[in-house]
Backbone as a ProteinNet text record, in pm:
[ID]
protein_1_A
[PRIMARY]
XXXXXXXXXXXXXXXXXXXXXXXXXXXXXXXXXXXXXXXXXXXXXXXXXXXXXXXXXXXXXXXXXXXXXXXXXXXXXXXXXXXXXXXXXXXXXXXXXXXXXXXXXXXXXXXXXXXXXXXXXXXXXXXXXXXXXXXXXXXXXXXXXXXXXXXXXXXXXXXXXXXXXXXXXXXXXXXXXXXXXXXXXXXXXXXXXXXXXXXXXXXXXXXXXXXXXXXXXXXXXXXXXXXXXXXXXXXXXXXXXXXXXXXXXXXXXXXXXXXXXXXXXXXXXXXXXXXXXXXXXXXXXXX
[TERTIARY]
83.6	0	87.7	43.4	121.9	146	267.9	298.9	316.7	316.6	342.6	226.1	104.3	-11.1	-69	-112.8	-185.3	-333	-414.5	-558.2	-627.7	-693.4	-754.4	-904.9	-969.8	-1116.3	-1167.9	-1247.3	-1294.5	-1427.8	-1498.1	-1632.7	-1735.1	-1689.7	-1781.7	-1828.6	-1954.3	-2009.9	-2080.1	-2091.8	-2038.2	-1898.6	-1839.1	-1713	-1602.4	-1492.1	-1378.1	-1296.6	-1197	-1105	-1033.4	-991.2	-913.1	-766.5	-701.9	-560.1	-477.6	-389.5	-306.5	-161.5	-98.5	36.5	134.9	239.4	338.8	474.4	477.1	604.7	684.3	626.5	702.2	747.6	848	893.7	1010.2	1062.5	1187.1	1179.8	1069.9	1063	944.4	902.2	795.7	657.6	645.8	515.3	483.6	358	317.6	229.9	274.2	190.9	205.6	189.6	214.8	312.7	375.4	474.5	518	645.6	696.4	664.4	627.5	591.2	704.7	668.6	768.2	699.7	766.8	897.7	889.8	1002.6	1005.2	1129.8	1121	1238.1	1263.6	1387.8	1421.9	1422.5	1350.4	1352.7	1372.1	1482.1	1508	1507.5	1424.9	1420.1	1292.6	1219.3	1095.4	1087.8	1014.6	988.4	876.5	887	791.3	756.5	630.6	589.4	516	529.6	458.6	537	466.7	532.8	495.5	397.3	356.3	452.5	482.7	568.9	485.1	544.5	474.8	427.8	506.8	472.7	360.1	311.6	202.1	65.1	56.4	-73.6	-112.4	-243.2	-296.2	-325.1	-357.6	-404.8	-355.6	-340	-298.9	-403.4	-451.1	-537.9	-456.1	-477.9	-397.1	-482.9	-438.4	-475.4	-406.1	-465.4	-404.3	-330.5	-399.6	-346.1	-262.4	-135.2	-38.1	48.7	-2.1	71.5	125.2	37	73.9	82.7	-6.9	-12.4	33.6	118.7	172.3	69.4	-24.7	-134.5	-86.7	17.6	67.9	125.5	199	248.1	132	28.3	-88.2	-162.4	-179.4	-244.3	-163.4	-31.6	51.6	62.3	41.3	40.8	-72.9	-178.3	-289.8	-274.6	-245	-235.6	-123.3	-9.2	107	80.9	40.2	10.8	-101.7	-202.7	-312.3	-259.1	-179.6	-127.7	-38.6	44.4	132	49.7	-53.9	-138.4	-212.3	-237.3	-307.1	-210	-81.2	18.2	33	3.6	12.8	157.6	200.4	334.7	324.3	321.6	298.1	375.8	433.6	508.6	415.5	467.5	390	351	443.1	411.9	302	302.2	196.1	62	61.2	-62.9	-118.8	-32.1	-76.9	-132	-62.6	-107.8	-241	-257.4	-384.5	-498.6	-469	-572.8	-611	-517.9	-539.2	-667.4	-680.8	-799.4	-924.9	-910.6	-1026.5	-1087.1	-1004.7	-1060.7	-1124.2	-1058.9	-1114.4	-1250.4	-1263.2	-1390	-1498.4	-1463.7	-1560.8	-1607.8	-1514.9	-1553.3	-1645.5	-1618.7	-1703.6	-1844.4	-1855.7	-1986.6	-2063.6	-1992	-2056.3	-2011.3	-2040.9	-1985.2	-2032.9	-2147.7	-2200.3	-2157.4	-2090	-2049.1	-1932.7	-1930.7	-1815.6	-1689.9	-1575.3	-1451.4	-1424.1	-1453.8	-1431.8	-1508.3	-1628.3	-1703.7	-1638.5	-1581.6	-1507.3	-1389.3	-1315.8	-1199.6	-1240.2	-1345.5	-1389.5	-1432.6	-1507	-1551.5	-1431.7	-1339.6	-1220.3	-1135.9	-1126.1	-1050.6	-1114.5	-1245.7	-1312.6	-1290.2	-1295.1	-1268.5	-1123.3	-1031	-890.7	-875.1	-940.9	-936.1	-990.8	-1102.8	-1159	-1060.7	-996.6	-903.7	-783.8	-740.5	-622.1	-656.5	-783.9	-825.9	-795.5	-807.1	-774.7	-890.6	-911.8	-1021.2	-998.3	-1104	-1106.2	-1218.9	-1183.5	-1284.3	-1343	-1450.2	-1509.1	-1408.3	-1326.6	-1223.7	-1117.8	-1080.4	-983.4	-1035.5	-1159.8	-1218.4	-1232	-1271.3	-1286.8	-1151.7	-1047.3	-913.4	-869.6	-891.3	-855.4	-947.2	-1076.4	-1172.7	-1139	-1089	-1059.7	-916.4	-836.7	-692.4	-647.9	-733.9	-689.1	-625.8	-683	-617.9	-478.3	-444.6	-311.6	-210.3	-254.7	-161.9	-63.3	64.4	165.4	176.2	202.3	234.3	373.7	397.4	533	617.2	743.6	825.7	835.4	820.6	835.8	704.3	592.1	461.8	435.5	456.4	423.4	502.5	633	715.2	686.3	664.5	634.2	501.6	399.3	269.6	277.9	353.1	367.6	431.3	533.4	597.8	503.7	434.2	341.7	224.2	180.3	67.4	96.2	223.3	257.6	241.5	230.2	219.7	85.5	28.7	-89.4	-204.2	-326.6	-438.7	-420.3	-451	-434.2	-570.6	-600.8	-729.7	-704.7	-780.4	-776	-890.1	-858.4	-959.2	-926.8	-999.2	-953.2	-1064.1	-1025.5	-1115.3	-1121.7	-1192.6	-1197.7	-1326.4	-1354.9	-1466.2	-1412.3	-1500.5	-1459.3	-1391.6	-1448.9	-1393.1	-1252.9	-1233.2	-1100.8	-1000	-1041.5	-947.7	-909.5	-1001.8	-968.7	-848.7	-843.7	-727.9	-601	-610.4	-493.2	-448.7	-545.1	-511.1	-438.3	-478.3	-408	-262.3	-234.8	-97.5	-19.3	-86.8	-19.1	9.6	-78.5	-56.3	-58	-144.7	-153	-299.8	-325.6	-461.7	-484	-589.6	-623.4	-734.2	-729.7	-833.4	-968	-969	-1091.8	-1058.7	-1155.9	-1143.2	-1265.4	-1242.7	-1349.5	-1323.4	-1414.7	-1399.5	-1497.2	-1471	-1566	-1702.2	-1703	-1828.3	-1908	-1839.9	-1908.2	-1968.8	-1895.2	-1934.3	-2034.1	-2022	-2102.4	-2043.6	-1912.6	-1843.8	-1695.2	-1625.5	-1481.3	-1408.5	-1295.3	-1208.9	-1174.1	-1169.7	-1158.5	-1289.9	-1398.5	-1523.7	-1506.4	-1560.4	-1553.4	-1630.5	-1720.8	-1797.3	-1706.6	-1600.2	-1509.8	-1440.8	-1403.8	-1336.8	-1436.3	-1560.7	-1665	-1680.6	-1678.7	-1689.3	-1569	-1450.7	-1330.6	-1343	-1394.2	-1411.1	-1508.7	-1616.1	-1712.3	-1649.2	-1568.7	-1505.6	-1401.9	-1328.3	-1231.2	-1302.1	-1415.5	-1491.3	-1542.9	-1588.6	-1638.2	-1528.6	-1406.1	-1293	-1237.9	-1291.9	-1245.7	-1115.4	-1080.7	-958.6	-983.8	-898.1	-918.3	-907.7	-973	-956.1	-808.3	-762.6	-622.3	-532.5	-591.8	-510.7	-495.2	-555	-550.9	-463.6	-377.5	-287.2	-314.8	-336.3	-365.9	-239.1	-217.7	-94	-130.2	-72.8	-115.1	-13.3	-22	61.6	-4	-132.5	-198.8	-236.2	-178.2	-220.1	-363.5	-400.9	-534.5	-641.7	-625.5	-729.3	-734.1	-619.7	-611.4	-571.5	-461.3	-410.1	-499	-547.2	-634.7	-762	-837.6	-958.7	-930.2	-820.1	-787	-759.4	-685.2	-656.9	-784.6	-873.6	-1001.9	-1083.8	-1063.2	-1132.8	-1062.2	-949.4	-878.6	-780.1	-742.1	-649.5	-505.5	-411.7	-270.6	-238.5	-138.6	-110.6	38.2	66.3	200.2	194.8	283.8	294.5	399.9	356.3	449.2	468.9	576.3	596.7	664.9	585.9	640.1	701.5	667.8	718.9	827.2	891.6	985.8	1104.2	1135.6	1248.4	1203.9	1073.9	1022.1	948.6	952.5	877.8	729.8	647.2	505.6	427	296.8	203.7	163.5	202.9	165.9	16.7	-39.4	-180.3	-273.5	-222.1	-308.3	-311.4	-426.5	-431.9	-354.8	-317.9	-255.3	-355.8	-309.6	-404.4	-474.3	-601.6	-677.1	-648.5	-574.1	-543.9	-410.6	-340.8	-215.5	-241.3	-148.8	-163.7	-25.7	-16.8	109.8	95.8	139.6	141.1	231.6	206.3	284.6	418.8	424.2	549.7	558.5	678.3	699.9	809.2	781.7	878.4	874.8	985	992.1	946.5	922.3	882.8	810.6	736.9	676.4	782.9	890.7	998.6	1054.6	1079.2	1133	1032.1	905.9	803.2	794.8	792.9	784.3	905.2	1022.5	1142.7	1132.4	1065.9	1050.4	935.1	824.8	703.8	702.4	768.7	769.3	910.6	1004.8	1144.6	1157.2	1250.5	1270.7	1304.6	1249.9	1274.9	1408.5
-119.3	0	125.1	236	358.2	405	452.7	506.9	402.3	273.6	169	135.6	172.9	143.5	8.7	-65	-190.1	-157.7	-195.1	-170.7	-299.4	-294.1	-413.5	-399.3	-488.6	-491.3	-562.7	-493.1	-551.5	-621.7	-602.8	-655	-565.7	-454	-360.6	-261.2	-231.7	-141.6	-25.8	90.3	121.2	177.2	216.2	288.8	212.9	283	221.4	138.6	72.5	-2.9	90	35.5	111.9	104.1	217.5	221.2	221.7	124.8	114.2	133.5	248.9	274	171.9	147.1	45.6	106.9	217.5	265.1	342.4	445.1	533.5	653.9	722.6	844.1	818.1	926.2	918.5	823.3	823.3	737.7	642.4	608.7	510.8	569.5	700.5	765.1	827.6	853.1	908.8	1030.7	1146.3	1265.8	1339.9	1270.1	1329.2	1240.6	1292.5	1211.8	1278.9	1287.4	1340.8	1489	1534.2	1673.9	1767.1	1876	1971.9	2106.8	2219.1	2223.2	2184.2	2140.2	2094	2141.8	2151.9	2174.3	2048.1	2011.3	1888.2	1911.7	1829	1836.7	1697.1	1673	1540.7	1438.5	1335	1228.6	1234.8	1347.2	1356.4	1484.7	1481.3	1603.1	1680.2	1812.7	1898	2017.9	2064.3	2173.8	2286	2296.2	2400.2	2449.9	2517.8	2576	2506.6	2418.9	2346.6	2231	2206.3	2094.6	1968.9	1853.8	1727.7	1717.3	1769.5	1758.9	1853.4	1936.9	2028.4	1960.9	1840.2	1775.1	1700.3	1677.6	1602.8	1458	1432.3	1299.1	1265.7	1136.9	1084.1	984.8	1001.1	900.1	822.9	692.3	605.2	524.7	517.9	405.6	282.5	167.7	46.2	-34.6	-72.4	-169.2	-98.1	-129.3	-59.9	33.5	77.4	167.9	93.2	19.7	-56.3	-206.1	-255.1	-396.3	-407.6	-505	-523.3	-597.5	-520.7	-583.6	-639.4	-582.7	-638.2	-777.6	-796.3	-929.9	-1024.8	-974.2	-1057.7	-1098	-1004.3	-1037.1	-1138.5	-1117.1	-1206.1	-1346.1	-1358.2	-1491.1	-1576.5	-1511.5	-1582.4	-1580.4	-1464.2	-1452.5	-1538.4	-1542	-1613	-1760.9	-1835.1	-1977.7	-2001	-1914.5	-1927.7	-1910	-1806.7	-1780.6	-1894.1	-1947.1	-2059.1	-2183.1	-2208.2	-2325.2	-2313.7	-2190.3	-2170	-2154.7	-2164.7	-2155.3	-2016.1	-1913.3	-1776.7	-1728.4	-1667.4	-1608.3	-1461.5	-1434	-1298.9	-1280.5	-1162.9	-1135.1	-1089.8	-1090.3	-1040	-894.8	-812.9	-672.1	-654.9	-737.7	-730.3	-770.5	-871	-911.7	-798.9	-734.2	-624.1	-509.6	-475.6	-364.9	-397.2	-521.3	-561.8	-554.3	-592.5	-597.6	-459.4	-364.5	-234.7	-166.9	-150.5	-84.8	-166	-298.3	-385.3	-363.9	-370	-355.9	-218.8	-113.9	20.1	31.6	-27.9	-22.8	-101.7	-217.3	-298.3	-224	-160.7	-84.9	30.5	96.3	209.1	163.3	45.3	-3.2	-76.5	-122	-198.5	-142.9	-17.3	47.3	-10.9	-77.6	-132.3	-276.8	-337.8	-478	-489.8	-591.8	-614.5	-643.9	-610.9	-624.4	-766.3	-871.9	-1005.2	-1028.4	-972.4	-986.7	-906.1	-790.9	-712.1	-793.1	-855	-934.6	-1052.1	-1122.2	-1237.2	-1194	-1086.5	-1037.1	-987.9	-920.1	-873	-986.6	-1095	-1211.8	-1270.7	-1276.2	-1330.7	-1242.1	-1110.5	-1019.3	-1028.1	-1048.3	-1064.8	-1187.4	-1296.6	-1415.9	-1389.8	-1317.9	-1284.2	-1200.2	-1103.6	-1015.1	-1091.4	-1193.9	-1269	-1398.4	-1424.8	-1545.3	-1672.9	-1668.2	-1784.6	-1814.5	-1941.9	-1983.4	-1938.8	-1891.8	-1864.8	-1948.4	-2046.1	-2131.2	-2062.5	-2120.3	-2067.6	-2072.4	-2178.2	-2188.6	-2079.8	-2048.8	-1942.1	-1809.9	-1777.9	-1651.5	-1647.6	-1759.1	-1764.8	-1752.2	-1805.9	-1797.4	-1651.7	-1572.7	-1431.9	-1359	-1389	-1321	-1338.5	-1455	-1481.8	-1457.7	-1399.6	-1391.2	-1270.7	-1169.7	-1043.4	-1062.5	-1142.6	-1157.9	-1219.7	-1282.5	-1342	-1246	-1130.9	-1038.1	-985.9	-981.2	-946.8	-796.2	-754.5	-613.6	-582.2	-458.6	-417.7	-428.8	-466.2	-490.4	-371.5	-249.7	-132.4	-82.7	-145.7	-88.3	-87.2	-198.4	-204.7	-102.9	-103.7	-14.1	131.7	162.1	300.1	344.4	260.1	294.8	306.9	219.2	226.1	358.7	401.9	529.5	646.2	642.5	751.1	757.4	640	635.3	698.4	714.7	782.9	934.3	985.1	1129.8	1170.8	1084.5	1121.1	1023	1068.8	977.2	911.1	782.3	706.3	659	689.6	655.8	577.9	472.1	396.7	441.3	466.9	492.2	399.8	288.9	181.6	123	83	12.6	-135.1	-165.3	-301.8	-319.3	-442.4	-471.7	-491.5	-485.6	-494.8	-627.5	-738	-869.1	-886.6	-847.3	-860.2	-771.3	-649.5	-560.7	-614.7	-681.2	-736.9	-831	-911.8	-998.1	-918.9	-812.7	-728.5	-656.3	-609.3	-538	-628.8	-755.8	-851.2	-865.2	-861.4	-869.4	-741.5	-627.6	-501.1	-487.6	-540.8	-538.2	-399.7	-312.8	-174	-139.2	-58.9	-13.9	121.2	131.5	255.3	327.6	459.2	539.1	515.4	510.7	487.5	408.4	331.6	255.2	284.7	333.8	361.7	276.5	186.4	98.1	135.6	82.9	101	42.1	-63.8	-124.1	-26.3	50.1	148.6	261.7	303	419.5	381.8	259.3	219.9	270	293.1	341	311.8	310.8	287.1	413.4	440.6	547.2	515.8	617.8	761.6	837.5	772.3	844.4	950.9	1070.3	1172.7	1134.7	1039	997.7	944.1	877.4	823.2	934.9	1040.8	1152.1	1240.4	1242.8	1307.2	1232.7	1100.1	1020.7	1045.4	1058.5	1087.8	1223.6	1323.6	1456.4	1452	1376.9	1365.1	1297.6	1194.9	1125.1	1214	1291.1	1382.7	1484.7	1535.5	1630.4	1563.6	1439.3	1366.9	1347.5	1325.8	1305.5	1435.7	1548	1676.2	1724.2	1670	1713	1851.1	1945.9	2083	2089.6	2185.9	2205.5	2224.5	2151.2	2157.2	2065.3	1990.9	1905.1	1762.3	1728.5	1592.4	1586.7	1487.7	1465.4	1326	1315.5	1186.4	1126.2	996.8	926.9	807.4	798.8	693.2	671.9	553.2	519.8	559.9	538.8	552.3	696.6	750.2	882.2	877.4	767	751.8	742.5	649.8	624.5	730.2	791	872	1017.7	1041.5	1178.8	1272.4	1227.2	1314.4	1348.9	1252.5	1289.8	1358.8	1324.6	1392.4	1539.8	1569.6	1709.1	1784	1718.5	1782	1809.4	1727.1	1745.8	1845.8	1900.2	2001.5	1948.2	1821.5	1761.8	1771.8	1800.5	1782.9	1633.7	1594.8	1452.4	1421.9	1297.9	1239.5	1120.9	1120	1008.7	910.5	789.2	679.4	605.8	638.1	587.8	451.8	350	214.6	161.1	219.8	171.3	262.8	339.3	438.9	376.2	250.6	183.7	93.8	100.9	17.1	103.1	61.8	130.8	94.1	177.5	145.8	180.9	157.9	191.3	70.9	-48.9	-166.5	-189.4	-218.7	-255.7	-135.9	-14.1	103.3	174.2	224.7	302.2	433	494.2	626	729.6	839	941.5	1006.3	1041.9	1099.9	1248	1308.4	1450.9	1474.8	1582.6	1614.3	1633.7	1586.8	1600.7	1617.7	1702	1729.6	1701	1585.3	1560.9	1662.3	1685	1783.1	1728.4	1599.8	1533.3	1402.4	1354.8	1223.8	1149.6	1023.7	935.1	800.7	731.8	601.5	487.8	515.1	408.9	470.3	387.2	430.1	457.3	382.5	404.5	545.2	588.8	723.8	829.4	807.2	902.3	911	797.4	798.3	866.7	846.9	911.2	1062.5	1113.6	1257.7	1314.2	1238.3	1289.6	1263.8	1159.2	1124.4	1086.5	1181.7	1149.7	1115	1027.5	991.7	1115.6	1122.2	1237.6	1217.9
0	0	0	-59.9	-58.5	83.6	108.7	239.8	346.6	312.7	409.4	498.9	462.2	546.7	511.1	614	594.6	609.8	512.9	520.4	561.8	675.3	733.6	727.3	658.5	653.7	777.8	857	981.3	966.5	856.9	846.2	911.9	971	1032.7	928	927.6	826.4	896.6	830.2	698.2	711	597.1	601.2	534.8	502.6	436.1	532	477.9	562.3	657.1	770.8	866.5	826.6	813	777.2	904.7	919.6	1038.4	997.6	1028.4	984.6	1041	963.6	998.1	1029.1	1100.8	1149.3	1047.7	990.9	904.4	984.5	932.6	998.5	1090.9	1147.6	1222.2	1339.3	1413.4	1531.5	1523.6	1402.2	1388.1	1398.3	1420	1427.9	1293.4	1268.3	1139.4	1164.4	1115.5	1123.7	1254.8	1368.1	1497.8	1569.3	1669.2	1739.3	1866	1886.2	2010.6	2021.8	2142.6	2160.1	2118.5	2050.5	2006.8	1986.4	2026	2088.4	2235.4	2289	2427	2498.6	2631	2714.4	2793.4	2809	2878.6	3028.5	3103.7	3249.6	3303.2	3369.1	3422.8	3312.2	3326.6	3226.7	3144.1	3149.3	3073	2995	2884.2	2807.9	2876.2	2873.4	2944.5	2858.9	2863	2775.2	2847.5	2977.6	3050.2	3168.9	3261.9	3378	3508	3507	3626.9	3652.7	3779.1	3815.2	3837.4	3814.9	3839.9	3984.2	4075.6	4217.6	4259.1	4165.9	4198.3	4195.2	4138	4122.6	4249.7	4265.2	4379.4	4345.6	4219	4180.7	4040.4	4016.9	3887.1	3840.8	3717.8	3657.1	3553.9	3549.5	3465	3369.4	3245	3160.8	3218.4	3204.3	3259.3	3153.4	3045.3	2950.1	2844.1	2845.2	2762.5	2843.3	2958.7	3046.8	3168.6	3235.8	3355.2	3327.4	3246.4	3206.4	3061.7	3034.1	2898.2	2813.3	2760.7	2685.7	2552.7	2493.9	2369	2392.3	2501.5	2534.5	2561.4	2629.2	2656.3	2530.3	2439.5	2312.5	2233.3	2225.5	2144.8	2205	2335.3	2396.5	2342.2	2292.2	2228.7	2076.8	2020.2	1874.6	1816.9	1884	1830	1806.7	1910.3	1889.4	1788.3	1790.1	1692.2	1550.6	1526.9	1392	1344.1	1432.9	1394.3	1361.7	1441.8	1416.5	1283.8	1238.7	1111.5	994.5	1022.8	916.6	858.2	935.4	885.9	888.6	781.2	771.9	809.7	939.4	988.7	1118.3	1136.7	1257.9	1370	1491.2	1603.1	1586.1	1537.4	1516	1411.6	1308.6	1207.7	1266.1	1352	1416.9	1503.6	1580.2	1665	1581.8	1472.7	1387.7	1321.9	1276.8	1217	1318.3	1442.5	1543.8	1596.6	1592.8	1657	1608.9	1478.5	1425.4	1444.6	1443.9	1462	1599.9	1704.4	1839.6	1859.1	1810.1	1825.7	1757.2	1638.3	1566.9	1639.3	1692.8	1766.5	1891.6	1963	2083.1	2048.7	1936.9	1896.8	1859.4	1797.7	1754.6	1864.1	1966.9	2075.5	2210.6	2238.8	2357.7	2490.1	2490.6	2615	2639.4	2542.4	2559.2	2656.6	2742.6	2830.4	2748.1	2805.2	2730.6	2682.2	2758.3	2702.2	2572	2560.4	2435.3	2322.7	2356	2257.2	2205.3	2295.7	2255.9	2167.8	2206.1	2126.9	1986.9	1978.1	1847.8	1766.3	1832.4	1763.5	1709.1	1784.4	1738.2	1612.7	1611.2	1493.6	1370.7	1390	1278.7	1232.4	1325.5	1287.2	1198.5	1234.7	1150.7	1012	1004.5	873.4	792.4	856.6	786.1	731.2	802.9	762.9	689.6	672.9	602.5	677.4	810.5	893.5	987.8	1014	1100.8	1244.9	1307	1450.7	1509.7	1589.5	1651.4	1774.1	1825.5	1948.7	2062.2	2066.8	2170.5	2154.3	2029.7	2005.9	2060.3	2025.9	2070	2222.3	2280.9	2426.2	2496	2434	2493.7	2505.9	2400.4	2409.3	2507	2502.7	2589.3	2737	2772.3	2913.2	2953.9	2866	2891.7	2972.8	2988.6	3049.8	3187.3	3277.7	3408.6	3401.2	3288.3	3272.8	3211	3161.9	3098.7	3202.9	3170	3271.2	3293.3	3416.5	3438.4	3385.7	3348	3317.3	3444.5	3432.1	3551.8	3646.9	3593.7	3679.6	3738.3	3701.3	3735.1	3885.6	3954.2	4096.8	4177.3	4162.2	4243.6	4211.9	4084.1	4047.7	4109.3	4099.9	4158	4309.5	4372.4	4517.8	4559	4485.6	4516.6	4490.9	4379.4	4345.8	4443.4	4490.4	4581.7	4716.7	4751.3	4877	4866.2	4744	4723.6	4661.1	4575.9	4497.5	4520.7	4498.3	4478.9	4342.6	4334.3	4210.7	4160.6	4035.3	3974.7	3846.1	3826	3700.6	3610.3	3482.8	3379.7	3263.6	3253.4	3165	3079.5	2959.1	2866.1	2903.1	3007.3	3058.1	3137.7	3176.3	3265.6	3406.8	3504.1	3643.9	3676.3	3629.5	3664.2	3606.2	3480	3419.9	3491.4	3525.8	3594.7	3731.6	3798.9	3929.8	3920.1	3813.1	3793.5	3769.4	3690.8	3665.4	3791.5	3871	3993.2	4091	4094	4180.5	4138	4008.1	3959.5	3989.1	3982.4	4012.6	4161.8	4245	4388.5	4449.2	4398.2	4443.7	4467.6	4570.7	4597.1	4530.1	4450.7	4383	4458.6	4455.6	4520.6	4454.6	4321.3	4245.1	4120.2	4073.4	3949.4	3863.6	3742	3646.9	3523.3	3493.1	3378.4	3268.1	3149.7	3040	3076	3152	3196.5	3281.8	3367.7	3451.4	3367.7	3264.2	3184.4	3075.1	3022.9	2907.7	2777.6	2777.6	2658.4	2674.2	2562.3	2559.7	2514.3	2577.3	2526.4	2381	2296.2	2323.7	2338.8	2372.9	2392.2	2500.2	2478.5	2584.2	2709.2	2698.2	2815.9	2926.3	2889	2989.3	3067.1	2996.1	3063.2	3138.7	3096.6	3177	3310.1	3303.8	3426.2	3516.9	3457.4	3535.7	3605	3534.5	3594	3711.5	3696.1	3806.5	3926.9	3902.3	4013.3	4082.2	4004.1	4063.9	4153.7	4106.9	4188.4	4315.6	4303.1	4421.5	4525.1	4477.1	4567.1	4623.5	4578.5	4629.3	4568.2	4451.1	4383.2	4322.6	4352.7	4305	4152.8	4090.2	3945.3	3911	3810.7	3773.3	3853.5	3946.6	4033	3984.9	3869.4	3816.6	3692.5	3687	3573.9	3518.1	3386	3323.9	3265.7	3293.3	3257.5	3170.5	3050.1	2958.1	2847.8	2787.4	2672.5	2541	2526.3	2396.2	2365.1	2258.3	2211.1	2161.9	2095.3	2037.9	2146	2240	2339	2448.6	2480.6	2601.6	2579.5	2511.2	2508.2	2427.5	2312.5	2233.4	2311.1	2364.7	2438.5	2570.8	2637.6	2763.6	2740.1	2633.2	2601.7	2565.3	2493	2459.7	2585.9	2688.3	2815.9	2906.6	2860.8	2937.8	3039	3027.1	3123.1	3075.1	3164.3	3131.4	3129.4	3049.5	3033.5	3037.9	3076.6	3070.8	2975.3	2879.3	2785.1	2835.4	2869.1	2898.4	2766.7	2697.8	2561.7	2567.4	2591.8	2606.9	2478	2364.4	2236.4	2179.2	2260.5	2209.1	2136.1	2166.3	2100	1984.6	1949	1840.7	1739.9	1614.9	1511.7	1520.5	1461	1450.2	1574.9	1566	1673.4	1757	1715.6	1792.5	1791.9	1909.3	1919.8	1933.8	1921.8	1928.7	1793.5	1751.8	1627.7	1643.2	1531.1	1538.1	1585.1	1644.7	1689.7	1571.2	1587.9	1477.2	1456.2	1548.8	1539.9	1608	1572.1	1642.8	1791.8	1872.6	2017.6	2079.4	2180.1	2247.3	2395.7	2442	2586.1	2656.3	2784.7	2859.8	2905.9	2932.2	2966.3	2889.3	2869.4	2808.4	2884.7	2917.5	2980.8	2909.3	2910.8	2847.1	2935.9	3062.5	3155.4	3273.6	3346.4	3471.3	3576.8	3573	3669.7	3656.5	3533	3510.8	3554.6	3524.2	3565.6	3717.3	3786	3932	3994.2	3937.7	3990.8	3982.6	3878	3862.3	3944.5	3952.6	4019.1	4169.3	4212	4355.5	4396.3	4387.5	4421.8	4569.2	4602.1	4742.7	4824.5	4942.4	5031.9	5102
[MASK]
+++++++++++++++++++++++++++++++++++++++++++++++++++++++++++++++++++++++++++++++++++++++++++++++++++++++++++++++++++++++++++++++++++++++++++++++++++++++++++++++++++++++++++++++++++++++++++++++++++++++++++++++++++++++++++++++++++++++++++++++++++++++++++++++++++++++++++++++++++++++++++++++

């Protein structure tokens, strides 16, 4: 395809195929990328005058930021693809799936996340011309509690939790998140799931729910900072909602967008870090 894009037909109607970029440009991003212009502060990029330590609370995306959802997806996709004799890399599988899941979430906002995963798996099979059995779909649907946390997630959250209120805003259901939370081993002040909202990010409804929860917790206006990996799911809608953001760029050493679609509009996060460990060191330094 021109420009290196893979066009994946999801079977969802109406509309054209979803174009999922395959890592063009200097750092694998296309059209938008690292915030610029920027001033360097510590180990993160920064674009304003507020300090990280000025905030009262942090809201987090979970999957891709705290939990390695790409590893979790590939633990199911990889064996399935090999069993079907598909000549496809893990990165290609993630890129093919990215637009599919986003489209399914947009068309079925009230469905629990396991149903989104099962439907997405079936569409992935259709896109690649490979069979997806009921067991295949069920395997992905039930896999979320097995997805591994990033190695730095627990310690970073524990350090941040001594200074900030911690809130989860995640495209997941309550039961699946409970399994992930057990792996993270951290207590959150509040948990807001797509199941609670009846919609999936990047819907503004999720960030409206976050604003209501922040007000309920007594967090002052301007006191909440959103922390996430996905520009598509989190940074674009968070910025539209007026929130400052931190980009945890888990894919900074890899080309392409992985399992997340590219952002639909230019977006400039306020800080950028390559890991939760680096972010925690800057936001909650040891006393």
